[in-house]
C-alpha positions in Angstrom: 3.5 -17.1 -2.8 3.4 -15.1 -6.1 2.9 -11.4 -5.8 -0.6 -10.3 -6.9 -1.1 -8.1 -10.0 -2.7 -5.5 -7.7 0.6 -5.3 -5.8 2.8 -4.9 -8.9 0.8 -2.6 -11.1 -2.0 -1.1 -9.0 -0.3 2.3 -9.0 -0.7 2.5 -12.8 -4.5 2.7 -12.4 -6.3 5.2 -14.7 -9.2 7.2 -13.4 -12.2 9.2 -14.7 -12.1 10.8 -18.1 -15.0 12.0 -20.2 -15.7 10.6 -23.7 -18.8 10.6 -25.8 -20.7 7.3 -26.0 -22.1 7.0 -29.6 -25.6 5.7 -30.0 -24.8 2.5 -31.8 -27.2 -0.4 -32.5 -24.8 -3.0 -33.7 -21.2 -4.0 -33.0 -18.6 -2.2 -35.0 -17.3 -4.3 -37.9 -13.9 -5.9 -37.4 -12.1 -8.5 -39.4 -11.1 -11.4 -37.3 -7.8 -13.0 -38.1 -9.3 -16.4 -37.0 -12.7 -18.0 -37.4 -14.8 -18.8 -34.3 -13.2 -21.4 -32.0 -12.7 -21.9 -28.3 -11.4 -18.3 -27.7 -12.5 -16.3 -30.8 -16.1 -15.5 -30.4 -16.2 -16.8 -26.9 -16.3 -15.6 -23.2 -13.1 -16.6 -21.4 -12.8 -16.2 -17.6 -9.5 -16.1 -15.7 -9.5 -18.9 -13.1 -7.0 -18.7 -10.2 -7.9 -22.0 -8.5 -5.2 -21.1 -5.9 -6.9 -21.2 -2.5 -6.2 -24.0 0.0 -6.9 -24.6 3.7 -5.4 -26.9 6.4 -6.8 -30.4 6.1 -7.7 -30.2 2.4 -4.7 -32.4 1.4 -3.0 -29.8 -0.8 0.8 -30.3 -0.9 1.5 -26.7 -0.3 -0.2 -26.8 3.1 -1.8 -23.9 5.2 -4.1 -21.1 4.1 -2.6 -20.6 0.7 -3.7 -17.2 -0.8 -6.2 -16.7 2.1 -3.5 -15.4 4.6 -0.3 -13.4 4.4 1.2 -15.9 6.8 -0.3 -19.1 5.4 0.5 -21.1 8.5 -1.8 -18.9 10.6 -5.6 -18.8 10.0 -6.9 -15.8 8.1 -8.2 -12.9 10.2 -8.6 -9.1 9.7 -4.9 -8.8 10.6 -3.6 -11.7 8.5 -5.4 -11.7 5.2 -4.9 -11.3 1.5 -8.5 -10.9 0.5 -10.9 -8.0 0.2 -14.1 -9.8 -0.7 -16.0 -12.7 1.0 -17.4 -15.7 -0.9 -20.9 -17.0 -0.5 -20.4 -20.6 0.7 -24.0 -21.9 0.4 -23.3 -24.0 -2.7 -20.2 -25.7 -1.2 -20.4 -28.9 0.7 -17.4 -28.1 3.0 -16.0 -25.0 4.6 -12.9 -24.3 6.7 -13.3 -22.2 9.9 -11.1 -19.1 10.0 -10.0 -16.6 12.8 -12.3 -13.9 11.4 -15.2 -12.8 13.6 -18.5 -14.7 13.1 -20.6 -13.6 10.2 -23.3 -10.9 10.8 -25.9 -13.7 11.2 -23.8 -15.3 13.9 -22.5 -18.2 11.9 -18.8 -19.1 11.8 -16.7 -17.4 9.2 -15.6 -20.2 6.8 -13.8 -20.2 3.5 -13.5 -22.8 0.7 -10.5 -24.7 -0.7 -9.9 -24.8 -4.4 -8.2 -28.1 -3.7 -11.5 -29.8 -3.0 -12.9 -31.3 -6.2 -16.4 -30.2 -5.2 -15.2 -26.6 -5.2 -13.9 -26.8 -8.7 -17.0 -28.7 -9.9 -19.2 -26.0 -8.3 -17.3 -23.3 -10.1 -17.4 -25.0 -13.5 -21.1 -25.7 -13.0 -21.6 -22.0 -12.5 -19.7 -21.4 -15.7 -21.9 -23.8 -17.5 -25.1 -22.2 -16.2 -23.9 -18.6 -17.0 -22.3 -18.9 -20.5 -18.7 -18.8 -19.5 -17.2 -20.8 -22.4 -13.6 -21.2 -21.5 -11.4 -21.0 -18.4 -7.8 -19.7 -18.5 -6.1 -21.7 -15.7 -3.4 -19.5 -14.1 0.0 -21.2 -13.7 2.7 -19.4 -11.9 6.3 -20.7 -11.6 5.7 -24.4 -11.0 9.4 -25.1 -10.0 8.8 -23.6 -6.5 6.8 -24.9 -3.5 3.5 -24.4 -5.2 4.3 -26.6 -8.2 2.8 -29.9 -6.9 -0.4 -28.1 -5.9 -0.6 -26.4 -9.3 -0.1 -29.7 -11.0 -2.9 -31.3 -9.0 -5.2 -28.3 -9.7 -4.7 -28.8 -13.4 -6.0 -32.3 -13.1 -9.0 -31.1 -11.1 -9.8 -28.4 -13.6 -9.6 -30.8 -16.5 -12.0 -33.2 -14.8 -14.5 -30.4 -14.1 -14.2 -29.0 -17.6 -14.9 -32.4 -19.1 -17.8 -33.0 -16.7 -19.6 -29.6 -17.4 -18.8 -29.2 -21.1 -16.4 -26.2 -20.6 -13.0 -25.6 -22.2 -9.8 -24.7 -20.4 -6.2 -23.8 -21.3 -3.0 -23.1 -19.5 -2.2 -19.4 -18.8 1.4 -19.1 -17.7 2.1 -16.0 -15.5 5.9 -15.2 -15.6 5.8 -12.9 -12.6 8.9 -13.5 -10.5 10.0 -16.5 -12.6 13.7 -15.9 -13.0 14.5 -19.0 -15.2 11.3 -18.6 -17.2 12.9 -19.0 -20.7 14.0 -22.6 -20.2 11.7 -23.8 -17.4 8.5 -22.8 -19.2 9.5 -25.1 -22.1 10.4 -27.9 -19.7 7.1 -27.6 -17.9 5.0 -27.7 -21.1 6.9 -30.6 -22.6 7.0 -32.8 -19.5 3.6 -31.9 -17.8 1.1 -29.5 -19.3 1.1 -30.6 -23.0 -0.3 -34.0 -21.9 -3.6 -32.2 -21.0 -4.1 -31.1 -24.6 -5.3 -34.7 -25.2 -8.5 -33.9 -23.3 -11.6 -33.0 -25.3 -12.0 -30.1 -22.9 -8.7 -28.5 -23.7 -9.3 -25.3 -25.7 -8.3 -25.2 -29.3 -8.2 -22.3 -31.8 -7.6 -22.8 -35.5 -7.2 -26.5 -34.7 -4.3 -25.8 -32.3 -4.1 -26.1 -28.5 -4.2 -22.7 -26.8 -1.6 -21.5 -24.4 -1.2 -18.0 -22.9 1.8 -16.3 -21.6 1.0 -13.3 -19.3 3.5 -10.7 -18.3 5.9 -10.1 -21.2 6.8 -6.4 -21.6 5.5 -5.1 -18.3 7.7 -2.3 -16.9 8.2 -3.5 -13.4 10.8 -5.4 -11.4 8.7 -8.6 -11.3 9.2 -9.1 -15.1 12.6 -7.9 -16.0 12.9 -10.0 -19.2 14.5 -8.5 -22.4 12.6 -8.8 -25.7 14.9 -11.6 -27.1 14.0 -14.4 -24.5 10.3 -13.5 -24.7 10.3 -13.7 -28.5 12.1 -17.1 -28.2 9.4 -18.5 -25.9 6.6 -17.4 -28.2 8.3 -18.8 -31.3 9.0 -22.1 -29.4 5.3 -22.6 -28.4 4.3 -21.9 -32.0 6.8 -24.5 -33.2 5.0 -27.0 -30.8 1.8 -26.3 -32.8 0.2 -24.0 -30.2 -2.0 -21.0 -30.7 -0.3 -18.4 -28.4 -2.1 -15.6 -26.5 -0.2 -12.7 -25.0 -1.4 -11.2 -21.7 0.3 -7.8 -22.3 0.4 -4.3 -20.8 -2.4 -1.8 -21.3 -0.2 0.5 -23.4 1.5 -2.4 -25.4 0.9 -0.7 -28.7 2.7 2.5 -27.8 5.4 1.0 -25.5 4.7 3.6 -22.8 3.6 3.8 -19.2 3.1 0.2 -18.0 4.9 -1.2 -21.1 8.7 -1.3 -21.7 9.8 0.2 -25.0 11.2 -2.1 -27.7 8.7 -4.9 -27.3 6.8 -4.3 -30.6 8.1 -7.4 -32.3 7.3 -9.5 -29.2 3.7 -8.3 -29.0 3.1 -8.8 -32.7 4.4 -12.4 -32.6 1.4 -13.5 -30.6 -1.7 -15.0 -32.3 -4.0 -13.1 -30.0 -3.4 -10.0 -27.9 -5.1 -9.6 -24.5 -4.2 -6.3 -22.8 -4.5 -6.1 -19.0 -7.0 -3.6 -17.5 -7.5 -4.4 -13.8 -6.7 -1.3 -11.7 -6.7 1.1 -14.7 -10.1 2.8 -14.0 -13.0 2.6 -11.6 -15.5 4.9 -13.4 -17.9 4.8 -16.3 -16.2 7.8 -17.9 -12.9 6.1 -17.5 -14.2 3.0 -19.4 -15.4 5.3 -22.2 -12.0 7.0 -22.3 -10.2 3.7 -22.7 -12.7 2.6 -25.4 -12.0 5.7 -27.5 -8.3 6.2 -26.9 -7.0 2.6 -26.3 -9.4 -0.1 -27.4 -10.3 1.3 -30.8 -6.7 1.9 -32.0 -5.6 -1.4 -30.4 -8.2 -3.3 -32.5 -7.1 -1.5 -35.6 -3.5 -2.4 -35.0 -4.3 -6.0 -34.4 -6.4 -6.1 -37.6 -3.5 -4.6 -39.6 -1.2 -7.3 -38.3 -3.5 -10.3 -38.5 -3.8 -10.7 -34.8 -6.9 -11.6 -32.8 -8.0 -9.1 -30.1 -9.3 -10.3 -26.7 -9.6 -7.2 -24.4 -10.0 -7.6 -20.7 -13.5 -6.9 -19.2 -14.0 -6.2 -15.5 -16.8 -6.4 -13.0 -15.0 -3.7 -11.0 -13.2 -3.7 -7.7 -15.9 -4.4 -5.1 -13.6 -3.3 -2.2 -13.1 0.2 -3.9 -16.8 0.7 -4.6 -16.4 0.6 -8.4 -19.3 -1.8 -9.2 -22.4 0.5 -9.1 -24.6 -2.6 -8.7 -23.7 -3.9 -12.2 -23.5 -0.7 -14.2 -19.7 -0.7 -14.4 -19.5 -4.3 -15.6 -22.2 -3.8 -18.2 -20.7 -0.6 -19.5 -17.4 -2.5 -20.1 -19.2 -5.4 -21.8 -21.2 -2.9 -23.9 -18.1 -0.9 -25.0 -16.1 -4.0 -26.0 -19.1 -5.6 -27.8 -19.8 -2.5 -29.9 -16.1 -2.3 -30.5 -16.2 -5.6 -32.4 -13.5 -7.5 -30.4 -12.9 -11.1 -31.4 -13.1 -12.4 -27.8 -13.6 -11.2 -24.2 -11.4 -12.1 -21.2 -13.3 -11.6 -17.9 -10.9 -10.6 -15.1 -11.5 -12.6 -13.0 -13.7 -15.6 -11.9 -12.5 -16.3 -8.4 -10.1 -13.4 -7.6 -11.3 -12.6 -4.0 -7.8 -11.1 -3.4 -8.4 -8.2 -5.6 -12.2 -7.8 -5.3 -12.9 -8.3 -9.0 -14.4 -11.8 -8.8 -17.7 -12.7 -10.6 -18.1 -15.9 -8.5 -20.9 -15.9 -5.9 -20.1 -13.3 -3.2 -21.6 -12.4 0.1 -24.8 -10.4 -0.4 -25.0 -8.4 2.8 -23.2 -8.0 6.1 -25.3 -10.8 7.4 -23.1 -13.2 5.4 -19.8 -11.3 5.9 -17.5 -11.3 9.0 -18.9 -8.8 11.4 -16.9 -5.6 11.8 -14.1 -6.8 9.4 -14.7 -3.9 6.9 -15.3 -6.2 3.9 -17.8 -4.9 1.5 -20.8 -7.1 0.5 -22.6 -6.8 -2.9 -25.1 -4.4 -1.3 -22.3 -1.9 -0.5 -24.0 0.9 -2.4 -27.4 0.3 -0.8 -28.8 -1.9 -3.6 -29.4 -5.6 -2.7 -27.8 -7.9 -5.3 -28.1 -11.7 -5.2 -24.8 -13.5 -4.8 -24.9 -14.8 -8.4 -25.6 -11.3 -9.8 -22.3 -10.9 -11.6 -22.5 -14.4 -13.1 -26.0 -13.5 -14.4 -24.6 -10.2 -15.9 -21.8 -12.3 -17.5 -24.5 -14.6 -19.1 -26.4 -11.6 -20.5 -23.2 -9.9 -21.6 -22.1 -13.0 -23.4 -25.4 -13.2 -25.1 -25.0 -9.6 -26.3 -21.5 -10.3 -27.4 -22.6 -13.3 -29.5 -25.5 -11.5 -31.0 -28.1 -13.5 -29.1 -29.4 -10.4 -27.3 -29.7 -6.8 -28.6 -26.8 -4.4 -28.1 -27.9 -2.0 -25.3 -26.0 0.4 -23.0 -28.5 -0.4 -20.2 -28.0 -3.6 -18.4 -31.0 -5.9 -18.7 -30.0 -7.9 -15.6 -31.9 -7.0 -12.4 -30.0 -7.2 -9.1 -32.5 -9.9 -8.0 -33.8 -12.6 -10.3 -37.1 -11.5 -11.8 -36.6 -8.0 -10.4 -38.5 -8.9 -7.2 -37.7 -8.1 -3.6 -34.4 -9.4 -2.1 -35.9 -12.0 0.2 -38.8 -14.2 -0.7 -41.3 -15.4 1.9 -39.5 -15.1 5.2 -38.0 -11.6 5.2 -35.8 -12.3 8.2 -33.9 -15.3 6.7 -30.2 -14.6 6.8 -30.6 -11.0 7.8 -28.4 -9.3 10.4 -29.6 -10.0 14.0 -28.6 -8.5 17.3 -29.7 -9.0 20.9 -29.5 -7.5 24.3 -27.4 -10.4 25.4 -26.5 -14.0 24.4 -25.3 -17.0 26.4 -22.2 -18.8 25.1 -22.6 -20.1 21.5 -26.4 -19.3 21.5 -26.1 -16.2 19.5 -28.7 -13.9 17.9 -27.9 -15.1 14.4 -29.1 -18.7 15.2 -32.7 -17.4 15.0 -32.4 -16.5 11.3 -30.1 -19.3 10.1 -32.9 -21.7 9.0 -31.8 -24.4 11.5 -34.5 -25.3 14.0 -31.8 -27.1 16.1 -29.8 -24.0 16.8 -31.2 -21.2 19.0 -30.7 -17.9 20.7 -30.5 -17.8 24.5 -29.9 -14.8 26.7 -28.0 -14.3 29.9 -29.9 -16.3 32.6 -32.0 -14.7 35.4 -31.9 -11.2 33.8 -35.2 -10.2 32.3 -36.2 -8.2 30.2 -34.2 -9.2 27.1 -34.7 -8.5 23.4 -33.8 -9.9 20.0 -33.9 -7.8 16.8 -33.5 -8.3 13.0 -32.8 -5.7 10.3 -34.9 -6.6 7.2 -32.8 -4.3 5.0 -35.8 -2.2 3.8 -39.2 -1.3 5.0 -42.0 -3.9 4.5 -45.6 -3.9 5.6 -44.9 -6.6 8.2 -48.1 -8.4 9.3 -47.0 -11.8 10.8 -44.3 -13.4 12.8 -43.6 -17.1 13.3 -41.6 -17.9 16.5 -40.2 -21.3 17.3 -38.0 -23.2 19.8 -36.3 -26.5 19.0 -38.9 -29.2 18.2 -37.9 -31.6 21.0 -38.1 -29.2 23.9 -40.8 -29.4 26.6 -43.7 -27.0 26.5 -43.3 -23.5 27.8 -44.8 -20.0 27.7 -42.7 -17.0 27.0 -44.1 -13.5 27.7 -43.3 -11.3 24.8 -44.1 -8.0 23.0 -43.2 -6.9 19.5 -41.8 -3.5 18.4 -41.1 -2.1 15.0 -38.8 0.7 13.7 -37.9 2.4 10.5 -34.4 3.5 11.6 -33.4 1.0 14.3 -33.5 3.8 17.0 -37.1 4.8 17.6 -39.4 1.9 18.2 -43.2 1.7 18.4 -45.3 -1.2 19.8 -46.8 -3.5 17.3 -48.0 -6.2 19.7 -48.5 -5.5 23.4 -47.1 -7.9 26.1 -48.7 -11.3 25.9 -48.0 -14.9 26.8 -46.9 -17.1 23.8 -47.3 -20.9 24.2 -44.7 -23.2 22.7 -45.8 -26.8 22.7 -44.1 -29.9 21.1 -47.5 -31.2 20.3 -47.9 -28.4 17.8 -44.3 -28.2 16.6 -43.1 -25.8 19.2 -44.1 -22.9 16.9 -46.4 -19.9 17.4 -47.8 -17.4 14.9 -48.1 -13.8 16.0 -50.4 -11.4 14.0 -49.3 -7.8 13.5 -51.0 -4.8 12.0 -49.6 -4.3 8.5 -47.1 -1.6 9.4 -44.2 -0.5 7.3 -41.2 -1.7 9.3 -37.5 -2.4 8.7 -36.3 -3.3 12.2 -38.4 -5.9 14.1 -37.7 -6.5 17.8 -39.1 -9.2 20.1 -38.9 -8.3 23.8 -39.1 -11.2 26.3 -40.0 -10.6 30.0 -40.6 -14.2 31.2 -40.2 -17.9 30.4 -42.0 -20.6 32.4 -39.4 -23.3 31.5 -36.0 -21.6 31.8 -34.9 -18.3 33.3 -33.9 -16.8 30.0 -35.3 -15.7 26.6 -35.0 -18.5 24.0 -35.8 -18.6 20.3 -34.6 -21.0 17.6 -36.4 -19.3 14.7 -38.0 -16.0 14.0 -39.8 -15.7 10.6 -41.1 -12.3 9.4 -43.8 -12.0 6.7 -45.3 -9.0 4.9 -48.8 -8.3 3.8 -49.7 -9.6 0.3 -52.1 -8.2 -2.3 -51.7 -6.0 -5.3 -48.6 -3.9 -5.1 -49.1 -0.2 -4.6 -46.7 1.8 -6.8 -44.4 4.4 -5.2 -45.3 8.0 -5.4 -43.7 10.0 -8.2 -40.4 11.5 -7.5 -40.7 15.3 -7.2 -38.8 18.5 -8.1 -36.5 16.9 -10.7 -33.7 19.5 -11.3 -30.4 19.7 -13.2 -27.5 20.1 -10.7 -24.6 20.0 -13.1 -23.6 19.4 -16.7 -20.5 18.9 -18.8 -20.0 18.3 -22.5 -20.8 14.6 -22.1 -22.9 14.3 -18.8 -25.8 15.7 -16.9 -26.3 15.5 -13.2 -29.8 15.4 -11.7 -31.4 15.5 -8.3 -35.0 14.9 -7.1 -37.2 14.6 -4.0 -37.6 11.1 -2.6 -40.7 8.9 -3.3 -42.6 7.0 -0.7 -43.9 3.4 -0.7 -45.4 1.1 1.9 -42.8 -1.6 1.0 -39.9 0.9 0.8 -38.3 2.4 -2.3 -35.7 0.1 -3.8 -34.2 2.6 -6.3 -34.8 5.0 -9.1 -34.4 5.0 -12.9 -33.6 8.0 -15.0 -35.3 7.8 -18.4 -34.9 9.5 -21.7 -38.3 8.8 -23.3 -38.9 5.1 -22.5 -35.2 4.2 -22.3 -33.5 3.9 -18.9 -30.2 5.7 -19.1 -29.1 5.6 -15.4 -30.0 3.9 -12.2 -29.6 5.1 -8.6 -30.3 4.0 -5.1 -30.5 7.5 -3.8 -32.0 10.8 -5.0 -29.4 11.9 -7.5 -27.7 10.5 -10.6 -25.4 11.4 -13.4 -26.2 10.4 -17.0 -22.9 9.9 -18.9 -22.0 9.2 -22.5 -23.9 12.2 -24.0 -22.9 14.3 -27.0 -21.7 17.8 -26.6 -24.0 20.8 -27.3 -27.0 18.5 -27.6 -30.5 18.9 -26.0 -31.9 16.0 -23.8 -35.1 15.6 -21.8 -35.2 13.4 -18.7 -37.7 12.0 -16.2 -37.3 9.8 -13.1 -39.4 6.9 -11.8 -39.1 5.1 -8.5 -39.2 1.3 -8.1 -40.4 -0.6 -5.0 -38.8 -3.9 -4.0 -41.1 -5.9 -6.3 -40.1 -3.8 -9.3 -43.4 -1.8 -9.5 -42.6 1.6 -11.0 -44.1 5.0 -10.0 -45.5 7.6 -12.3 -42.8 9.7 -13.8 -41.5 12.9 -12.2 -41.7 16.2 -13.9 -39.5 16.4 -17.1 -36.4 18.6 -17.4 -34.7 19.6 -20.6 -31.0 20.5 -20.7 -28.4 21.1 -23.3 -24.9 19.7 -22.7 -21.9 22.0 -22.8 -19.8 22.4 -25.9 -17.0 19.9 -26.3 -14.5 20.3 -23.5 -10.8 20.9 -24.0 -8.8 17.8 -24.1 -5.9 17.1 -21.7 -3.1 16.7 -24.2 -0.9 14.9 -21.7 -3.4 12.0 -20.9 -1.8 8.7 -21.6 1.3 10.2 -23.3 4.9 9.0 -22.8 6.7 10.4 -19.7 10.1 10.5 -18.1 11.5 11.7 -14.8 14.8 12.7 -13.2 14.3 9.9 -10.6 11.5 8.0 -8.8 10.9 6.3 -5.5 9.7 2.6 -5.4 6.8 2.2 -7.8 5.9 5.9 -7.9 6.9 6.5 -11.5 6.3 9.3 -13.9 3.5 7.4 -15.8 1.3 8.0 -12.9 1.0 11.7 -13.7 -0.8 11.0 -17.0 -3.0 8.0 -16.1 -6.1 10.0 -15.1 -6.1 8.6 -11.6 -5.8 11.4 -9.0 -4.7 8.8 -6.3 -1.6 7.5 -8.0 1.4 9.8 -8.1 5.0 10.4 -9.1 7.6 10.9 -6.3 11.2 11.6 -6.9 14.2 10.3 -4.9 14.1 11.9 -1.5 16.4 14.6 -0.2 17.9 15.3 -3.6 16.6 18.5 -5.2 16.2 19.6 -8.0 14.0 17.0 -9.6 11.7 17.0 -12.7 9.0 15.1 -14.5 8.1 15.6 -18.1 5.5 14.5 -20.8 5.9 14.1 -24.5 2.8 15.5 -26.2 3.7 13.7 -29.5 3.9 16.8 -31.6 4.5 20.5 -31.2 1.3 22.5 -30.5 0.2 25.7 -29.0 -0.4 25.4 -25.2 -1.4 27.9 -22.5 -2.5 26.2 -19.4 -1.3 23.3 -17.1 -3.1 21.8 -14.1 -1.0 20.2 -11.4 -2.6 17.8 -8.8 -1.7 15.9 -5.7 -4.0 13.1 -4.3 -7.2 14.8 -3.0 -7.4 12.8 0.2 -7.1 14.8 3.4 -4.2 12.6 4.5 -2.1 14.6 2.0 -1.7 17.7 4.2 -1.3 21.1 2.7 2.2 21.8 1.3 4.0 24.3 -0.9 6.2 23.1 -3.8 8.7 25.4 -5.4 8.5 24.7 -9.1 8.6 26.0 -12.6 7.0 24.8 -15.8 9.2 24.5 -18.9 8.6 23.8 -22.6 10.8 22.3 -25.3 10.5 21.5 -29.0 13.0 18.6 -28.9 13.4 17.5 -25.3 16.8 19.1 -25.0 16.6 22.9 -25.0 14.2 24.2 -22.4 12.6 27.6 -21.7 10.4 28.7 -18.8 6.7 28.9 -19.5 6.0 29.7 -15.8 8.8 31.0 -13.7 9.8 29.2 -10.5 7.7 30.1 -7.4 6.1 28.5 -4.4 2.8 26.8 -5.4 0.3 25.9 -2.6 -1.4 22.5 -2.7 -4.2 22.3 -0.2 -6.7 19.4 0.2 -9.3 22.0 1.2 -9.3 23.3 -2.4 -8.8 19.9 -4.1 -5.0 19.8 -3.9 -4.6 21.3 -7.3 -2.8 24.2 -8.9 -3.8 25.8 -12.2 -1.1 27.8 -14.1 -1.8 29.9 -17.2 0.8 31.5 -19.4 1.1 33.3 -22.8 0.4 30.9 -25.7 3.6 29.0 -26.5 4.6 26.2 -28.9 6.0 23.1 -27.3 6.1 19.3 -27.7 7.6 18.5 -24.3 6.4 20.0 -21.0 8.4 19.6 -17.9 7.7 20.5 -14.2 11.0 21.4 -12.5 10.8 21.1 -8.6 13.4 22.6 -6.2 11.6 22.4 -2.9 8.6 20.9 -1.0 7.5 21.9 2.5 5.5 18.7 3.0 8.0 16.0 1.9 11.7 16.1 0.8 10.9 15.1 -2.8 9.0 16.2 -5.9 5.5 14.9 -6.0 2.7 15.1 -8.6 -0.4 12.9 -9.1 -1.5 14.6 -12.4 0.1 16.8 -15.0 -2.6 18.1 -17.4 -1.7 20.2 -20.4 -4.2 22.3 -22.4 -4.2 24.5 -25.5 -4.1 28.2 -25.1 
């Protein structure tokens, strides 16, 4: 099994950085080297197609890419995935060793080897404006080769059926004999697929991509010469060649090996990798200004098309912000004027950055497995939400929709409440007890033939459902399987806002289930705002247990009442490019689904709670904001009070951010580039038990500096420690002088694990931290080295 890109380069991730977000109304002009084709002017999605399950017929066998040990079923202890797919559109699933889903159904996964799976994925692409699929192809000369070959045939068939384009994207990770074997594979196998009308062409030439040249890691140790040979060979075959290259390809630093400039500029199109580089909106803005803009200029100067990577965000790390992260990336790269966009990825459930349909709530996710669903930040999102964002983002990119920094895509189609009709359908259900396979989730699965049954001869018993939000519940429909004989169950109904404190909605009464009337019964309730509905059973004339095959919950209709206005809007913080706000909660009979921060009539931020930060503002500029609340139907409240605030003057710039680095030594993947990537959780660590050690940064030119900030990861797991270190400066990287003398510096998670050192203004191009001791670990350690002017 090939190593994932997360495994190899996750430690290079860049974090939050502030940058202004200009108020643009049209994409920035850029001269494309090529006219529109199947990749220029198009939305391309990365397609792994690498999941298989026992019994699907795949030659590789086992749980390929679902499990670490593919010959054992996936479980929380044997897994490679961090997100869970929504299987409702698939005709076949494969049962795993994960716990049952929150709704009581078995935890099943799909196989990419089933043609119906591939057809389903390409139908989604067709429905949501994904023009082209880049089919990933790792070293096909190992055990996965026959399965990869078959997957190409399946993808070709689906692309032809649904009017999509596809091309081969070779990933050279771990492919020792890449130089000769990639040519052999193309000549003897893959080139035949270019005869398909669905095979992508650009400038009249079949498209092929090579991903991985120039990355500075052990999985891709290739020198420039063999890489250049492969590119030139593909061009000689008449191909249009895309390069999947490192983030810092243009400068040859950090994740890029130096000396690959000629290789990179031999490609027809450049597509730099971005997954794992940032998880914040400010980070996306920083990359736009400091990486994407100069990248595009370099490509234009060399006649190369530019296809930057756009990400929905890592769901497992909480990056998505119910669509705001993805939309900001789409917006930034559209206003940039990029020639094409590459979505990373379509079906990458291993890294949590998939746009394919994903579990909406814990009701459709394995119970207790710690896997985040799309509602992880408290906002319900339909399983197809990121496909719909892709469709709107593609429309904006192609000029079919206006350029806007605020996503037009609601988390639920039409902006309505998460469920429609039956509020209990598919929601998490629990019970006081359950007998064998007759679990609580059977009463909300939509199947009248399955049912919940309690332990026998042990009344009272109860069944409960969490509706996810408060609703004015006014009716239940209860059922047992249609073919059962008549019976009367003695029940009462309770409701709760928090799942702990319940009040009685319907007093104890006998409910008759009769096959002559469908074995169903309706129960009227007072229209009471309720999130948790409980049915308590104290008797059953036909069986000594509580039994229900279906519980449906409905809310009162009528004209929606808007939420009350948010109160006490205040400013809680500000920077040069952001303003943080807080307010008092609104109330609504149906529950409050979220809030919008508005500047005039324009929504500039969304929140599920009572605080938000508006980013992308200009320094030293006045802004006025209000907040409105939304109920689950999308009805907005009156606005809050208005607040006016002026942003701070332009902040000092970290001169070290993204600059070239070096170190005396490193352990494993903890290299020096981590100290300038903006991510406080990645770090440099030197060889152990071998002081002294050092890490340095090249600022690019001599300048006057007077302050450095040193950081370790802020997590409490990094216990307090003292590192004995000095800070040194140099004009040429050879002769060094102390800027700050050697002394013990205390890093404590209670104070952010950071140390700030100021010193008299000095001129330096190179800044070095020289470490001679560490009380917490026998090595030099830094997660960030920030350098500022005097």
